[in-house]
C-alpha atoms as one frame of an Amber mdcrd trajectory, in Angstrom:
protein
   0.018   0.008  -0.025   1.400   3.374  -0.993   1.544   5.926   1.752   0.323
   9.425   0.885   3.102  12.080   1.386   2.645  14.312   4.385   1.677  17.932
   3.497   4.557  20.349   3.238   5.248  22.266   6.469   4.248  25.973   6.217
   7.043  28.509   6.439   7.553  30.089   9.798   6.810  33.481   8.407   3.370
  32.464   7.310   2.630  30.974  10.737   3.790  34.217  12.366   1.568  36.316
   9.953  -1.439  34.223  10.843  -0.787  34.749  14.546  -0.400  38.516  14.081
  -3.664  38.716  12.043  -5.386  36.784  14.833  -3.987  39.364  17.342  -5.342
  42.169  15.132  -8.811  40.566  15.009  -8.743  40.233  18.858  -7.670  43.905
  19.382 -10.412  45.065  16.899 -12.954  43.114  18.745 -11.792  44.518  22.075
 -12.065  48.012  20.699 -15.480  47.383  19.372 -16.706  46.143  22.803 -15.116
  49.202  24.508 -16.562  51.828  22.133 -19.563  50.317  20.322 -21.346  48.289
  23.043 -25.095  49.249  23.352 -25.692  52.023  25.831 -22.105  53.215  25.925
 -20.672  56.310  24.494 -17.220  56.384  22.952 -14.783  57.793  25.513 -11.656
  59.155  23.828  -9.740  58.999  27.035 -10.072  55.248  27.133  -7.027  54.914
  24.957  -3.950  57.071  25.584  -2.311  58.794  28.425   0.919  60.346  29.683
   4.308  58.973  28.613   7.880  60.005  28.265  10.127  58.328  25.707  13.018
  59.392  23.355  13.092  59.624  19.644  15.708  58.188  17.277  17.753  61.379
  17.740  17.764  61.136  21.611  15.200  63.935  22.226  12.552  63.520  24.800
   9.018  63.017  23.541   5.920  63.174  25.808   2.155  63.137  25.225   2.384
  66.996  24.723   3.908  66.321  21.357   0.614  64.891  20.206  -1.199  68.196
  20.572  -1.738  70.522  17.610  -1.749  68.140  14.724  -3.211  64.730  13.772
  -1.060  61.696  14.300  -0.793  58.106  13.309   0.845  55.755  15.912   2.004
  52.214  15.307   3.559  49.855  17.891   6.130  47.386  16.807   9.847  46.602
  16.798  12.814  46.792  14.432  13.493  43.020  14.352   9.894  42.388  13.178
  10.131  40.222   9.941   7.113  41.486   8.093   4.316  43.392   9.742   6.305
  46.238  10.958   8.280  46.992   7.773   5.133  46.560   5.690   3.185  49.042
   7.810   6.001  51.596   7.902   6.346  51.354   4.129   2.502  51.968   3.863
   2.965  54.979   6.255   5.632  56.360   4.009   3.337  56.025   1.056   0.513
  57.730   2.881   2.596  60.666   3.639   3.695  60.931   0.104   0.203  60.572
  -1.215  -1.094  63.323   0.994   1.249  65.828  -0.712   1.657  69.170   1.311
  -0.947  67.955   3.789   1.469  65.200   4.757   3.475  67.806   6.606   0.553
  68.253   9.118   0.481  64.438   9.888   2.833  63.068  12.514   3.725  59.405
  12.329   5.022  57.611  15.393   6.633  54.184  15.554   6.695  52.991  19.254
   8.858  50.037  20.149   7.470  47.021  22.120  11.040  45.743  22.342  13.092
  48.452  23.984  15.806  45.935  25.104  16.992  45.691  21.496  15.479  48.889
  20.051  18.104  51.397  21.374  18.197  55.042  20.014  20.860  54.082  17.622
  19.148  50.968  16.394  15.832  52.985  15.819  17.740  55.660  13.822  19.470
  53.155  11.567  16.259  51.229  10.978  14.038  54.212  10.221  16.417  55.471
   7.515  14.776  53.079   5.146  11.381  54.934   5.500  10.045  58.380   5.220
  12.225  60.813   7.329   9.130  62.313   8.900   8.380  59.011  10.849   9.444
  59.360  14.486  10.673  56.270  16.326  10.131  56.204  20.007  11.966  54.021
  22.594  13.135  54.243  26.146  13.703  51.968  29.269  11.334  49.061  29.676
   9.941  50.940  32.833   8.934  53.796  30.523   7.696  51.772  27.571   5.390
  49.415  29.555   3.134  52.141  31.089   2.658  53.650  27.564   1.614  50.166
  26.241  -0.780  49.792  28.926  -2.286  53.324  28.453  -2.773  52.743  24.757
  -4.235  49.193  25.308  -1.454  47.574  23.205  -1.000  43.855  23.252   2.631
  42.661  23.226   4.298  39.330  24.192   7.705  37.868  23.825   7.834  34.641
  21.799  10.741  32.441  21.859  14.093  32.428  23.589  17.586  33.669  22.990
  18.595  36.670  20.866  16.287  35.649  18.063  13.103  35.992  19.942   9.992
  37.527  18.390   7.385  39.944  19.749   3.697  39.272  19.098   1.996  42.638
  19.144  -1.060  44.702  18.031  -0.977  45.399  14.314  -3.448  48.295  13.929
  -2.380  51.894  13.289  -3.959  54.194  15.827  -5.377  57.412  14.564  -5.213
  60.467  16.904  -6.800  63.867  16.324  -5.135  67.164  16.953  -5.957  66.965
  20.697  -4.058  63.742  20.904  -7.315  61.813  21.385  -7.894  58.323  19.859
 -10.504  58.420  16.990 -10.062  55.065  15.219  -7.633  52.709  13.512  -6.245
  51.759  10.165  -6.100  47.997  10.100  -3.047  45.943   9.007  -3.071  45.816
   5.164  -6.324  47.550   4.930  -7.534  48.367   1.390  -5.444  51.337   0.208
  -8.466  53.406  -0.890 -10.210  52.874   2.427  -7.070  53.649   4.387  -6.405
  56.937   2.504  -9.988  57.992   3.002  -9.628  57.523   6.828  -6.337  59.387
   6.883  -7.556  62.272   4.694 -10.473  62.718   7.018  -8.205  62.728   9.950
  -5.963  65.349   8.411  -8.880  67.618   7.433 -10.223  67.320  11.039
């Protein structure tokens, strides 16, 4: 009797992508429960809060930097194999597509892996993307409270130096008061994403 060959094992990258997509769905569901449950009003202060981190040039950045302009905020890490570079490339394209209005929009990339994402690492990594993107890092004791304030999921996966970080994949949209107003989902249709971002910029 001839034995059927076993199905080929899926690449590790595909498995990680599926896990990240599941995380994104879970986060989206949580946001829906928080903001869209019957009888509840959307509370902007439910997401966001005070923080103090440093950018890729070593300058201190606090929640005050979110005032006076709309912002996009994404949480990830520089050793991310696919979700983070894909999202940062999308953000670079969004800024370009906005033309002059792109100068009003601030884009922040906040690390969930501060142990490896030092200031110099963030600076080197972000050189591959639009120079207007601001990377934020700091001590673990400074990063964790911000992740909590912004309801960001992150968890270390694996051991040794090659560990991965599972994390929220949505891009947060903040208005010119620094208040959360919605998300751009991971790999969302380009037309839909740009419609959201243009509305955000116009206020």
